[in-house]
C-alpha positions as CSV (number, residue, x, y, z in Angstrom):
1,M,0.0,3.4,-31.1
2,K,1.7,6.1,-29.0
3,L,0.1,4.3,-26.0
4,I,1.8,1.1,-26.7
5,L,5.0,2.7,-27.4
6,A,4.7,4.7,-24.0
7,I,4.0,1.2,-22.4
8,A,6.9,-0.3,-23.9
9,L,9.5,2.3,-23.2
10,G,8.3,2.4,-19.6
11,G,8.3,-1.3,-19.3
12,A,12.0,-1.5,-20.6
13,I,13.0,1.0,-17.9
14,G,11.0,-0.7,-15.2
15,A,12.4,-4.2,-16.0
16,V,16.1,-3.0,-16.1
17,A,15.4,-1.1,-12.8
18,R,14.0,-4.3,-11.3
19,Y,16.9,-6.6,-12.4
20,Q,19.5,-4.1,-11.1
21,S,17.5,-3.6,-7.7
22,I,17.2,-7.4,-7.2
23,G,20.8,-7.9,-8.1
24,L,22.0,-5.0,-5.8
25,F,20.3,-6.6,-2.8
26,T,21.5,-10.0,-3.6
27,R,25.1,-9.0,-3.7
28,W,24.5,-6.9,-0.4
29,L,22.5,-9.4,1.6
30,G,22.8,-12.7,-0.1
31,V,20.2,-15.3,-1.4
32,G,18.9,-16.4,1.9
33,F,15.9,-14.3,1.8
34,P,14.4,-12.4,-1.2
35,Y,15.1,-8.8,0.0
36,G,15.4,-7.5,-3.5
37,T,11.9,-8.7,-4.4
38,L,10.4,-7.4,-1.1
39,F,12.1,-4.0,-1.8
40,V,10.6,-3.6,-5.5
41,N,7.2,-4.8,-4.4
42,V,7.2,-2.2,-1.6
43,V,9.0,0.6,-3.4
44,G,7.0,0.0,-6.4
45,S,3.5,0.0,-4.5
46,F,4.4,3.2,-2.7
47,A,5.4,4.7,-6.1
48,M,2.4,3.6,-7.7
49,G,0.4,5.5,-5.0
50,L,2.5,8.7,-5.4
51,F,2.5,8.7,-9.2
52,V,-1.0,7.7,-9.7
53,E,-2.6,10.2,-7.4
54,F,-0.2,13.0,-8.6
55,L,-0.6,12.2,-12.3
56,V,-4.4,12.1,-12.1
57,T,-5.4,14.9,-9.7
58,K,-2.5,17.5,-10.1
59,L,-1.3,17.0,-13.7
60,N,-4.3,15.7,-15.3
61,S,-1.9,13.9,-17.6
62,S,-2.6,12.0,-20.8
63,P,-3.3,8.5,-21.0
64,E,0.3,8.0,-22.4
65,I,2.0,9.5,-19.7
66,R,-0.2,7.6,-17.1
67,A,0.4,4.3,-19.1
68,F,4.3,5.0,-19.3
69,F,4.5,5.2,-15.5
70,A,1.7,3.0,-14.0
71,V,1.7,0.2,-16.8
72,G,5.0,0.5,-18.1
73,V,7.8,1.6,-15.5
74,L,6.0,0.5,-12.6
75,G,4.2,-2.6,-14.0
76,A,7.6,-3.9,-15.1
77,F,9.4,-2.9,-12.1
78,T,6.6,-4.9,-9.9
79,T,3.4,-6.1,-10.7
80,F,2.8,-6.1,-7.0
81,S,2.1,-2.4,-7.5
82,S,-0.7,-3.0,-10.0
83,F,-2.1,-5.7,-7.6
84,A,-2.0,-3.2,-4.7
85,L,-3.6,-0.4,-6.9
86,D,-6.4,-2.8,-7.8
87,V,-6.9,-3.7,-4.0
88,S,-7.0,0.0,-3.4
89,V,-9.7,0.7,-6.1
90,L,-11.8,-2.2,-4.8
91,T,-11.5,-0.8,-1.2
92,E,-12.3,2.8,-2.2
93,R,-15.4,1.6,-3.7
94,S,-16.3,0.0,-0.5
95,N,-16.1,-3.3,-2.0
96,L,-14.3,-5.1,0.9
97,L,-15.5,-8.6,0.1
98,A,-14.2,-8.2,-3.5
99,A,-10.9,-6.8,-2.4
100,G,-10.4,-9.7,0.3
101,A,-11.4,-12.3,-2.3
102,Y,-9.0,-10.6,-4.7
103,I,-6.1,-10.7,-2.3
104,A,-6.7,-14.3,-1.4
105,L,-7.1,-15.6,-4.6
106,S,-4.1,-13.8,-6.1
107,V,-1.8,-15.2,-3.5
108,V,-3.3,-18.7,-3.4
109,L,-3.7,-19.1,-7.2
110,S,-0.4,-17.7,-8.1
111,I,1.5,-19.8,-5.7
112,A,-0.7,-23.0,-7.0
113,G,0.1,-21.9,-10.6
114,L,3.7,-21.8,-9.9
115,F,3.8,-25.2,-8.2
116,L,1.6,-26.7,-11.0
117,G,3.9,-25.3,-13.6
118,L,7.1,-26.8,-11.8
119,W,5.3,-30.0,-11.4
120,L,4.2,-30.3,-15.1
121,M,7.5,-29.5,-16.5
122,R,9.4,-31.7,-14.1
123,S,7.0,-34.6,-15.2
124,L,7.5,-33.8,-18.8
125,L,11.3,-33.9,-18.4
126,G,11.3,-37.0,-16.3
């Protein structure tokens, strides 16, 4: 139960930080390009690398602390950081084929899923 609460608390913090970050970039730079989303994806991925390495190798932190940061805060701030970590794990295991397939499938299928959802809802709504 402590693990779930840690993830929930971290998720709330990460989601609000994402919302605020994207809003700030939109106010600064407009809506012509998704600068805010790009920012949270890059910063979240960088932070995932820092936190995961530090929490595991230097602090030997508890599963709750790791889940709070990696799954909760950074997972809600940007799921791209989780995606980047998955690619890193596959690459470090020398499974480059799986890493490449994961990258390609994630991008293509996620975009296809979005378009399918748009099409389906538009079809249902007439």
